[in-house]
C-alpha positions in Angstrom: -26.0 25.7 -1.4 -27.4 25.8 -4.8 -24.4 23.9 -6.1 -25.1 21.1 -3.7 -28.9 21.0 -4.5 -28.2 20.7 -8.2 -25.6 18.1 -7.7 -27.9 16.0 -5.4 -30.0 15.3 -8.5 -27.0 14.0 -10.4 -25.2 12.0 -7.8 -26.3 9.2 -5.6 -24.1 7.5 -3.1 -25.7 4.2 -2.0 -24.5 2.1 1.0 -27.0 -0.7 1.8 -25.2 -2.2 4.8 -28.3 -2.3 7.0 -31.0 -3.2 4.4 -31.4 -4.1 0.7 -33.1 -2.2 -2.1 -35.4 -4.2 -4.3 -37.2 -2.4 -7.2 -40.9 -2.0 -6.7 -41.5 -0.4 -10.1 -39.7 2.0 -12.4 -37.4 4.1 -10.3 -38.9 2.7 -7.1 -37.2 1.3 -4.1 -38.3 -0.6 -1.1 -36.5 -1.7 2.0 -36.9 -5.3 3.0 -35.7 -6.7 6.3 -33.3 -9.4 7.1 -36.1 -11.9 7.8 -37.6 -11.6 4.4 -34.5 -12.3 2.5 -34.3 -15.5 0.3 -31.6 -17.1 -1.6 -31.9 -16.6 -5.4 -29.5 -19.3 -6.6 -31.5 -22.5 -6.7 -34.9 -24.0 -5.9 -33.3 -26.4 -3.4 -31.8 -23.3 -1.5 -35.3 -21.6 -1.5 -36.7 -24.7 0.1 -34.1 -24.4 2.9 -34.9 -20.7 3.3 -38.5 -21.3 3.9 -37.7 -23.1 7.2 -36.1 -22.1 10.4 -32.8 -23.4 9.0 -32.6 -20.1 6.9 -32.8 -17.9 10.0 -30.0 -19.9 11.7 -27.8 -19.6 8.7 -28.5 -15.9 8.1 -27.5 -15.1 11.7 -24.5 -17.4 11.7 -21.2 -15.5 12.6 -18.5 -18.0 12.6 -15.8 -15.5 13.6 -17.7 -14.2 16.7 -18.3 -17.8 17.7 -14.6 -18.4 17.7 -13.6 -15.5 19.8 -14.2 -17.1 23.2 -12.3 -20.1 22.2 -9.3 -18.0 21.0 -9.4 -15.9 24.2 -9.3 -19.0 26.3 -6.3 -20.5 24.3 -4.5 -17.3 24.5 -4.9 -17.0 28.2 -3.8 -20.5 28.8 -0.7 -20.0 26.5 0.4 -16.9 28.4 -0.1 -18.4 31.8 1.9 -21.5 30.9 4.7 -19.8 29.2 7.9 -19.3 31.2 8.4 -15.8 32.7 12.0 -15.0 32.0 13.7 -11.7 31.1 14.0 -11.1 27.4 17.2 -12.1 25.6 16.6 -9.8 22.7 15.0 -6.3 23.0 14.6 -3.7 20.1 12.5 -0.7 19.1 10.9 -0.7 15.7 9.4 2.3 14.1 5.8 1.9 12.8 4.9 5.4 11.8 7.3 8.2 11.6 4.9 11.2 12.4 5.2 12.7 9.0 2.5 15.0 8.0 -0.5 12.7 7.3 1.1 9.7 9.0 0.9 8.5 12.6 3.8 8.6 15.0 4.2 5.2 16.7 6.8 2.5 17.6 6.9 -1.0 19.0 9.1 -2.6 21.6 9.8 -6.1 20.7 11.1 -8.2 23.7 11.1 -11.9 22.8 7.4 -12.8 23.0 6.2 -9.5 24.6 5.1 -6.4 22.6 4.6 -2.9 23.8 3.2 -0.1 21.7 3.9 3.6 22.2 1.1 5.8 20.7 -1.5 4.7 18.2 -2.3 7.5 15.8 -4.9 7.3 12.9 -3.6 4.8 10.4 -1.4 2.7 12.7 -3.4 -0.4 12.2 -3.0 -0.2 8.4 0.7 0.2 8.7 0.9 -2.8 11.0 -1.0 -4.9 8.6 1.0 -3.6 5.7 4.3 -4.5 7.4 3.1 -7.9 8.6 3.5 -6.9 12.2 1.4 -9.3 14.1 -1.1 -8.0 16.5 -1.6 -11.2 18.5 0.5 -9.9 21.4 -0.8 -6.4 21.5 -1.7 -6.1 25.1 -0.2 -2.7 26.3 -0.4 0.8 24.7 1.5 3.6 26.2 0.1 7.0 25.1 2.1 10.2 25.6 -0.9 12.7 25.0 -4.5 12.8 24.2 -3.9 14.5 20.8 -5.6 12.8 17.9 -2.4 11.9 16.2 -1.5 9.8 19.3 -4.8 8.1 19.9 -6.9 8.3 16.7 -6.1 4.6 15.7 -7.1 3.0 18.9 -10.9 2.3 18.2 -10.0 0.6 14.8 -7.1 -1.3 16.3 -9.3 -2.5 19.2 -11.9 -4.0 16.8 -9.1 -5.9 15.0 -7.5 -7.3 18.2 -10.8 -8.3 19.5 -11.3 -10.4 16.4 -7.9 -12.0 16.9 -9.0 -13.1 20.4 -7.0 -10.8 22.7 -9.1 -10.5 25.9 -7.8 -7.4 27.5 -6.3 -4.1 26.2 -4.3 -2.0 28.7 -4.0 1.7 28.1 -1.3 3.7 29.8 -1.1 7.5 29.7 -2.9 10.7 30.7 -6.2 10.1 32.5 -9.4 10.0 30.6 -8.2 7.7 27.7 -10.9 5.2 28.4 -13.6 7.9 27.6 -12.7 7.5 23.9 -14.3 4.1 23.9 -17.4 5.3 25.8 -18.1 8.2 23.4 -17.5 5.8 20.3 -19.6 3.0 21.8 -22.5 3.6 19.3 -20.3 2.3 16.5 -17.3 0.6 18.0 -18.8 -2.6 19.4 -16.4 -4.3 21.8 -18.4 -7.3 23.1 -15.3 -9.4 23.8 -12.5 -7.0 24.6 -12.0 -5.5 28.0 -10.4 -2.1 28.1 -8.4 -1.4 31.1 -7.1 2.1 31.7 -4.1 2.3 34.1 -4.1 5.1 36.7 -0.8 6.5 35.8 -1.0 9.4 38.3 -1.8 7.4 41.2 0.7 4.6 40.2 4.4 5.1 39.7 5.1 2.5 37.1 4.0 -0.6 35.1 6.1 -3.8 35.6 6.1 -7.3 34.2 8.7 -10.0 34.0 10.4 -8.2 31.0 10.1 -4.4 31.6 9.6 -1.8 34.1 8.2 1.4 32.7 8.0 4.4 34.9 5.4 7.1 34.3 6.6 10.7 34.1 3.5 13.1 33.9 4.2 16.6 32.9 1.8 19.7 32.9 1.4 23.1 31.2 2.5 26.2 33.0 -1.2 27.5 33.3 -4.4 25.5 33.3 -6.0 28.6 31.8 -3.7 28.5 28.7 -5.6 28.8 25.5 -3.1 26.7 23.7 -4.2 23.1 23.4 -1.7 20.2 23.2 -2.3 19.8 19.5 -2.4 22.1 16.5 -4.2 25.1 18.1 -7.3 26.0 20.1 -10.2 23.7 20.5 -13.8 24.6 19.6 -15.4 22.0 22.0 -17.0 24.8 24.0 -18.9 26.0 21.0 -20.5 22.6 20.3 -24.1 22.2 21.5 -25.3 18.6 21.7 -29.0 17.8 22.1 -29.5 15.4 25.0 -32.1 13.5 23.0 -29.5 12.8 20.3 -27.0 11.4 22.9 -29.7 8.8 23.9 -30.4 7.4 20.5 -29.3 3.7 20.2 -28.7 3.2 16.5 -28.2 -0.6 17.0 -31.5 -1.2 19.0 -33.1 -2.9 15.9 -30.5 -5.6 16.1 -32.1 -8.5 18.0 -30.4 -9.5 21.2 -27.9 -6.6 21.1 -27.1 -5.1 24.5 -24.8 -2.1 24.7 -22.3 -2.7 27.3 -18.7 -1.3 27.4 -16.3 -3.3 29.4 -14.0 -0.5 30.6 -12.3 -0.3 34.0 -9.6 2.1 35.5 -7.1 0.5 37.7 -6.1 2.3 40.8 -3.5 1.7 43.6 -2.5 3.1 46.9 0.8 4.2 45.5 0.8 7.9 44.8 3.3 10.2 43.1 3.3 13.8 42.0 1.7 17.1 42.9 -1.6 16.5 44.7 -3.4 19.4 43.1 -2.4 18.4 39.7 -3.5 14.9 40.5 -7.0 16.0 41.6 -7.2 18.3 38.6 -6.5 15.5 36.2 -9.0 13.2 37.9 -11.6 15.8 37.2 -10.5 15.9 33.6 -10.8 12.0 33.5 -14.5 12.4 34.5 -15.0 14.9 31.7 -12.8 14.1 28.7 -13.8 17.3 27.0 -12.6 19.6 29.8 -9.5 21.3 28.6 -8.6 23.0 31.8 -6.0 20.3 32.5 -4.0 18.7 29.8 -1.4 16.4 31.1 1.1 14.6 28.9 3.0 11.5 29.8 6.8 10.6 29.3 8.2 7.2 30.1 11.4 5.7 31.4 11.8 2.1 30.3 14.2 -0.3 32.0 14.5 -3.9 30.9 15.0 -6.6 33.5 18.4 -8.1 33.8 19.2 -10.8 31.3 19.9 -14.1 33.0 23.5 -15.3 33.1 24.6 -18.3 31.2 24.3 -21.8 32.9 27.5 -23.0 34.3 27.8 -26.6 33.5 31.0 -27.1 35.6 29.3 -25.7 38.6 26.2 -27.9 38.1 28.4 -30.9 37.9 30.3 -29.9 41.1 27.0 -29.3 42.9 25.7 -32.8 41.9 22.4 -31.5 40.3 20.7 -34.3 38.2 19.8 -33.4 34.8 16.0 -33.9 35.0 13.6 -32.5 36.3 15.8 -30.4 38.7 17.7 -28.8 35.8 14.3 -27.6 34.3 13.3 -25.9 37.6 16.6 -24.0 37.8 16.2 -22.9 34.2 12.9 -21.4 35.1 14.4 -19.6 38.0 13.2 -21.8 40.9 15.3 -23.2 43.6 15.7 -27.0 44.3 16.6 -29.2 47.2 19.1 -32.0 46.7 19.1 -35.3 48.4 21.7 -34.1 51.0 19.0 -31.3 51.9 21.3 -28.6 50.4 19.3 -25.9 48.8 20.4 -24.7 45.4 19.3 -21.3 44.0 19.1 -20.6 40.3 21.7 -17.9 40.4 24.1 -20.3 42.0 24.6 -22.3 38.8 24.8 -19.5 36.3 27.0 -16.5 35.5 26.3 -13.0 36.7 23.1 -11.4 35.2 23.5 -9.1 32.4 22.9 -5.3 32.5 19.4 -3.5 32.4 19.4 -1.2 29.5 17.4 2.1 29.9 15.6 4.1 27.2 13.3 7.2 27.4 10.1 8.2 25.6 9.6 11.9 25.6 6.8 14.1 24.3 6.4 17.9 25.1 3.2 18.7 23.2 3.7 22.4 23.2 6.0 25.2 24.7 3.6 25.5 27.6 4.8 22.2 28.9 8.5 22.9 28.4 9.3 24.1 31.9 7.8 21.2 33.7 9.6 18.8 31.4 13.1 20.1 31.7 12.7 20.7 35.5 11.1 17.3 36.4 13.2 15.7 39.2 12.8 12.2 37.7 15.5 13.0 35.0 18.2 13.7 37.6 19.2 10.1 37.9 19.6 9.8 34.2 21.4 13.0 33.3 24.8 14.5 34.0 26.3 11.3 35.0 30.0 11.3 35.3 30.1 7.8 36.5 27.4 5.2 35.7 27.9 2.1 37.9 24.2 1.1 37.6 24.0 2.0 33.8 21.2 4.6 34.2 22.3 6.5 31.0 19.6 5.9 28.4 20.8 4.2 25.3 18.2 6.1 23.3 15.5 8.8 23.8 12.6 8.7 21.3 11.1 12.1 20.9 7.4 12.5 19.9 7.9 16.2 20.7 7.0 18.6 17.8 9.9 19.7 15.7 9.4 23.3 16.8 9.9 22.4 20.3 12.8 20.3 19.6 14.5 23.4 18.3 14.0 25.4 21.3 17.2 26.1 23.2 15.7 24.9 26.5 14.8 21.5 25.0 18.3 21.3 23.3 19.9 21.8 26.7 17.7 19.1 28.2 18.7 16.7 25.5 22.4 17.4 26.1 22.2 16.5 29.7 21.8 12.9 28.8 25.4 12.7 27.6 27.1 11.8 24.3 26.4 8.1 24.6 22.6 8.6 24.3 21.2 8.5 20.8 18.2 10.6 19.9 15.5 9.7 17.4 12.7 12.0 16.2 9.2 10.8 15.4 7.3 14.0 14.3 6.6 16.1 11.3 10.3 16.6 10.5 10.2 13.2 9.1 9.0 12.7 5.5 8.5 8.9 5.0 4.9 7.6 5.0 5.9 3.9 5.3 3.6 2.4 2.8 5.2 0.9 -0.3 2.2 -1.1 -1.5 0.2 2.0 -2.2 2.9 3.5 -4.4 3.5 0.2 -6.2 -0.1 -0.1 -7.3 -0.4 3.6 -8.2 2.7 3.5 -10.3 1.1 0.6 -12.4 -2.3 2.2 -12.6 -0.7 5.5 -13.7 0.4 3.7 -16.9 -3.3 3.7 -17.9 -4.2 7.2 -17.2 -2.3 10.1 -15.5 -5.4 12.0 -14.6 -7.3 9.2 -13.0 -4.3 7.8 -11.4 -1.6 10.5 -10.7 1.6 9.8 -9.1 1.4 10.1 -5.3 3.7 12.3 -3.2 7.2 10.9 -3.2 6.6 8.6 -6.2 8.5 10.5 -8.9 10.2 8.3 -11.6 13.6 8.7 -12.8 14.4 10.1 -16.3 16.1 6.8 -17.2 13.0 4.9 -16.5 10.9 7.1 -18.8 13.5 6.7 -21.6 13.7 2.9 -21.2 10.0 2.5 -22.0 9.7 5.4 -24.4 9.3 3.0 -27.2 6.3 1.3 -25.5 4.6 4.0 -23.4 6.1 7.1 -24.9 3.4 7.4 -27.6 0.8 8.6 -25.2 3.0 9.8 -22.4 5.6 12.0 -24.3 3.5 15.1 -24.1 2.2 14.8 -20.5 5.4 13.6 -18.6 8.0 16.2 -17.8 11.6 15.2 -17.5 12.3 14.8 -13.9 15.0 13.2 -11.7 14.3 11.0 -8.6 13.9 13.1 -5.5 15.8 11.3 -2.7 14.9 12.1 0.9 17.5 14.4 2.6 19.3 12.9 5.6 18.2 15.7 7.8 16.4 18.9 7.1 18.5 22.0 7.0 17.0 23.5 10.2 18.3 20.5 12.2 21.8 20.6 11.1 23.0 23.1 13.6 21.5 21.2 16.6 23.7 20.9 19.8 22.7 17.2 19.9 22.8 14.9 16.8 19.4 13.5 16.0 18.2 10.7 13.8 14.9 11.1 11.8 12.8 8.0 12.2 11.9 5.9 9.2 9.4 3.0 8.9 10.7 -0.4 10.2 13.9 1.3 11.4 15.2 -0.7 14.4 17.2 0.2 17.4 18.6 -2.8 19.4 19.0 -2.2 23.1 19.9 -5.9 23.9 22.3 -6.7 22.4 23.4 -3.1 22.3 24.1 -2.8 18.6 22.2 0.4 17.9 20.3 1.4 14.7 19.5 -1.1 12.0 18.2 0.2 8.7 18.3 -2.9 6.7 14.5 -3.3 6.6 13.6 0.4 6.2 10.7 1.0 3.8 11.9 3.0 0.8 10.2 3.7 -2.6 11.5 2.3 -6.0 9.2 3.8 -8.6 11.2 2.5 -11.5 11.1 -1.1 -10.2 7.3 -0.9 -10.0 6.9 0.2 -13.5 9.3 -2.6 -14.8 7.3 -5.1 -12.8 4.2 -4.3 -14.9 6.0 -3.8 -18.3 7.6 -7.3 -18.2 4.4 -9.2 -17.7 3.6 -11.2 -20.7 1.1 -9.5 -23.0 0.6 -6.6 -20.7 2.3 -4.0 -23.0 0.0 -5.1 -25.9 -3.1 -4.9 -23.8 -2.1 -1.5 -22.5 -1.5 -0.2 -26.0 -5.0 -1.6 -27.0 -6.6 0.3 -24.1 -4.9 3.5 -25.2 -6.1 3.2 -28.8 -9.7 2.6 -27.4 -9.8 5.6 -25.3 -7.9 7.9 -27.5 -11.0 9.4 -29.2 -13.3 9.6 -26.2 -14.6 13.0 -25.3 -13.5 14.8 -22.2 -16.0 16.5 -20.0 -15.3 19.6 -17.9 -13.1 19.3 -14.8 -16.0 19.5 -12.4 -17.6 17.6 -10.8 -14.9 15.0 -10.1 -14.7 12.1 -7.6 -11.7 11.0 -5.7 -11.8 7.7 -4.0 -9.7 8.0 -0.8 -10.7 4.5 0.4 -12.6 1.7 -1.4 -12.2 -1.1 1.2 -14.7 -2.3 3.9 -14.4 -3.1 7.5 -10.6 -2.9 8.1 -7.9 -1.5 5.9 -5.3 -3.4 4.0 -2.0 -2.4 2.3 -3.7 -1.0 -0.8 -7.3 -0.4 0.1 -8.2 2.0 3.0 -11.7 2.1 4.5 -14.4 4.2 3.0 -13.8 7.7 2.0 -14.9 9.7 -1.1 -14.0 13.4 -1.9 -16.5 15.1 -4.3 -15.1 18.3 -6.0 -18.1 20.2 -7.1 -16.4 23.3 -8.4 -13.0 25.1 -8.2 -13.5 25.9 -4.5 -16.3 23.7 -3.2 -15.8 20.1 -2.1 -17.7 17.6 0.1 -16.7 14.2 1.6 -19.0 11.1 1.6 -17.8 9.1 4.5 -14.4 9.8 6.2 -12.9 6.5 7.5 -9.8 6.3 9.6 -6.8 7.4 7.5 -8.8 9.5 5.0 -6.6 12.6 5.7 -3.4 10.6 5.1 -4.7 9.4 1.8 -5.6 13.0 0.7 -2.2 14.1 1.8 -0.5 11.5 -0.4 -2.8 12.4 -3.3 -2.5 16.2 -3.1 0.9 16.7 -1.5 2.0 19.3 1.0 1.5 22.3 -1.3 -2.1 21.6 -1.9 -3.7 19.7 1.0 -4.4 22.8 3.1 -6.3 24.4 0.3 -8.3 21.3 -0.3 -9.4 21.1 3.4 -10.4 24.7 3.5 -12.7 24.2 0.5 -14.7 21.5 2.4 -18.3 22.4 2.7 -19.9 19.3 4.2 -19.2 15.8 5.4 -21.8 13.1 4.7 -21.8 10.0 6.9 -23.8 7.1 5.3 -24.0 5.0 8.5 -22.6 4.4 11.8 -19.9 1.7 11.1 -16.5 2.3 12.4 -15.0 2.3 8.9 -17.2 5.1 7.6 -17.1 8.1 9.8 -19.4 7.2 5.1 -31.9 8.6 -6.4 -33.2 8.1 -9.5 -32.1 9.6 -12.9 -28.6 10.3 -11.6 -25.5 10.8 -13.5 -23.5 8.7 -11.1 -24.6 6.0 -8.6 -21.7 5.0 -6.2 -22.8 1.7 -4.6 -21.1 -0.7 -2.2 -20.2 -4.1 -3.7 -18.6 -5.9 -0.9 -18.7 -9.4 -2.3 -18.5 -11.2 -5.7 -21.5 -13.0 -7.0 -20.3 -16.4 -6.0 -20.4 -15.3 -2.2 -24.0 -14.4 -2.0 -24.5 -16.0 1.4 -21.6 -14.1 2.8 -23.1 -11.0 1.5 -26.4 -11.8 3.3 -24.6 -12.6 6.5 -22.7 -9.2 6.5 -25.7 -7.3 5.3 -24.0 -6.1 2.2 -24.4 -6.5 -1.6 -22.8 -8.6 -4.3 -21.5 -7.0 -7.6 -24.6 -8.0 -9.5 -27.0 -6.7 -6.9 -25.2 -3.3 -6.9 -25.3 -3.2 -10.7 -29.0 -4.1 -10.6 -29.8 -1.2 -8.1 -28.0 1.3 -10.4 -29.9 0.1 -13.4 -33.4 0.3 -11.5 -32.4 3.8 -10.3 -31.8 4.7 -14.0 -28.3 5.8 -13.2 -26.3 6.8 -16.2 -23.2 5.4 -14.6 -22.4 3.1 -11.6 -19.2 2.9 -9.7 -18.7 0.0 -7.4 -16.7 0.5 -4.2 -16.5 -0.8 -0.5 -14.9 -4.1 -1.5 -14.2 -6.8 0.9 -10.6 -6.9 2.1 -10.3 -10.4 0.6 -9.8 -8.5 -2.7 -6.5 -6.9 -1.9 -5.4 -5.3 -5.2 -8.3 -5.9 -7.5 -11.9 -7.2 -7.0 -13.2 -10.1 -9.1 -14.5 -8.5 -12.4 -17.8 -10.1 -13.3 -18.4 -11.0 -16.9 -21.7 -9.2 -16.7 -20.0 -5.8 -16.1 -21.5 -3.3 -18.5 -19.8 -0.3 -20.2 -21.2 2.1 -17.7 -20.1 0.2 -14.7 -16.7 1.0 -13.2 -14.8 -0.5 -10.3 -13.0 2.1 -8.0 -9.5 1.9 -6.7 -7.9 3.9 -3.9 -6.5 7.2 -5.2 -8.7 7.0 -8.3 -10.0 10.4 -9.5 -12.7 10.4 -12.2 -14.7 12.9 -14.1 -18.1 11.9 -15.6 -16.4 11.4 -19.0 -13.6 9.2 -17.5 -16.0 6.4 -16.1 -16.4 4.6 -19.4 -12.6 4.3 -19.7 -12.4 2.2 -16.5 -14.1 -1.0 -18.0 -11.8 -0.7 -20.9 -8.9 -1.3 -18.4 -10.2 -4.8 -17.3 -8.5 -6.9 -20.0 -5.1 -5.4 -19.2 -5.7 -5.7 -15.5 -6.5 -9.2 -15.8 -3.1 -9.8 -17.4 -1.3 -7.6 -14.9 -2.9 -9.2 -11.8 -3.3 -12.8 -13.1 -1.8 -14.4 -9.9 -4.2 -12.4 -7.8 -7.3 -13.4 -9.8 -6.3 -17.1 -9.5 -5.8 -16.8 -5.8 -9.1 -15.2 -5.4 -10.7 -17.9 -7.4 -9.2 -20.6 -5.1 -10.2 -18.7 -2.0 -13.8 -18.3 -3.2 -14.0 -22.0 -4.1 -12.8 -22.8 -0.5 -15.3 -20.6 1.1 -18.1 -22.1 -0.9 -17.1 -25.6 0.2 -17.0 -24.6 3.8 -20.5 -23.0 3.6 -21.9 -26.2 1.9 -20.4 -28.3 4.6 -21.9 -26.0 7.3 -25.4 -26.2 5.6 -25.0 -30.0 5.3 -24.2 -30.3 9.0 -27.0 -28.1 10.2 -29.4 -30.1 7.9 -28.1 -33.4 9.4 -28.5 -32.1 13.0 -32.1 -30.9 12.2 -32.9 -34.4 10.7 -31.5 -36.1 13.7 -33.5 -33.8 16.1 -36.7 -34.4 14.1 -36.1 -38.1 14.2 -35.6 -38.1 18.0 -38.9 -36.1 18.4 -40.9 -38.5 16.4 
């Protein structure tokens, strides 16, 4: 631990999300509360702060105030919308299950959405691909492994902000406990978590879909093999009861901890009684690994309504309005002659009800129960299929090692040759995030050590030759001739399968209505050469880039250690290029520690180090430091480096106060008063997508962090020298942020004016 003790004197990670540091003398700090904060922008504002108006403005949270209104509007919209079977239904891959990536997919059915599994990083992929979360009501989980449920807490926070009132969880019992054990930092005041009792109920059903639950169990409840990646160490963890009773949010005035979580039950029952009782015990104790049920699903869409028969309507004598509208909504009408006309009487025969299956066999211990489950009999070995019960597709979350098992292969064969099979597991290789690679390719032009190319981002030889006259001067000796590595269609070990399979790719679609099968037109692929060209054709960028290279050419290089890797530099929620907080500190060749470990940190590290290095990096971790209990973090004086959150630009000082965070100038001032030799700013608001707003006051020893940026002490002065070239490359982003900031300031001024006017009117009435 001596290395850590020595390093602690040289490195400070600061996150003032709950309080602010104001210098009380050389190297001194004092914590001041929210009530003592004052504006520092003008005398007029100081006058406002001295009154009760200041307290009102400081506690104002416009987003939270809007949630009840959004919930009411959403509920009314859903209740008033017609309940018809979906005309168009397709599956779309969100995460492929590649190592470091979640395995997840959506079902799109007109206005309805259903999500299957929500592993860590699912929210970021959904935001990256512009998949709207506004209709995200039902999540179907196949197992309680972290790679299936790790993204639920973060996703719940986001959909709460959107105004969704209820989130229904379907799957193995005990899923709701995840929100109970995380309630200290996952605050869901406006979202009701409803866990379906999938062992006591047979299915979920609405006007679009009927989804049948198929629970499977391991051979032995005493098995040491867990449904994930090995045995569990929960039994070895001892928790102090006093620690469990600590309420970290008690200082927040008016806060009451209350989780709105319920478990739905029904009189319907299906399955083995003993297994049911065992899983009910497990549901009461989520860490009891004696029972580890998994869940498969059989999905069947409701029949599509036939076409309206105009000739039949005329013959029947149905008036156009309003009777026709009632028939369109599936209601019957009574004519003047008292004849009753049903909706089905004036339309053609309803369409077929397509079937598809979602399968997950977490380990070999579940295989016997899966392949012998009686539910599959009505969907397998069908010589005739008058009711179209043969699945159009089976989506397999099953680990690739189990897929290769002959018993699993035989089970797949029984569905017949018409059924397609898609894998979402570690056999897939695509991460699905193009924006991360696009930015890294451009930053890599500045410095290959600080911004190395990520896994899968290799450039072609032709790209290097094309820009050799521009960038070759400083890259000729560090870039090896390589060719673009294209993804193989199928790993060799899968080529001898008895049943053809398709590896899932991000945004790959499979249409079940109409039955057109796979659609890869929107699949996310990487085009490294294209991203480099986007930067190099920007006016004046090559010249600014060359100037940067000349300025840093003579700078000294320090030793390799320590170095700092920023795995996440955003705040609150992730966006396409900034993940939530995560910092990896490499102290020596075989010693590392993490400062904050927000959702998706492992995926970021995997992209950075690749499959050949990631396991070594993880085994070298000596400690994880959590700065405070916010969902995005699970993140001294005379230091070499002060890493400080700088959530907002200087113009948004009021927003920084409301969110209990710092502005850029405040963060720099704290670093200066701490006598830090260098300050690195991070934890930026997600309003700054690619780059934060660079203050003109930034000093040579102040650097702005990017995701996937690795710096040694000697590299920090290089970062400010990048700013002129970055301003040119991201000119449109800077202009957009200026307009956005101006709009926010005007909105805030209008709010202040409205409150002042109301206060004046109240004072007038009182007098």
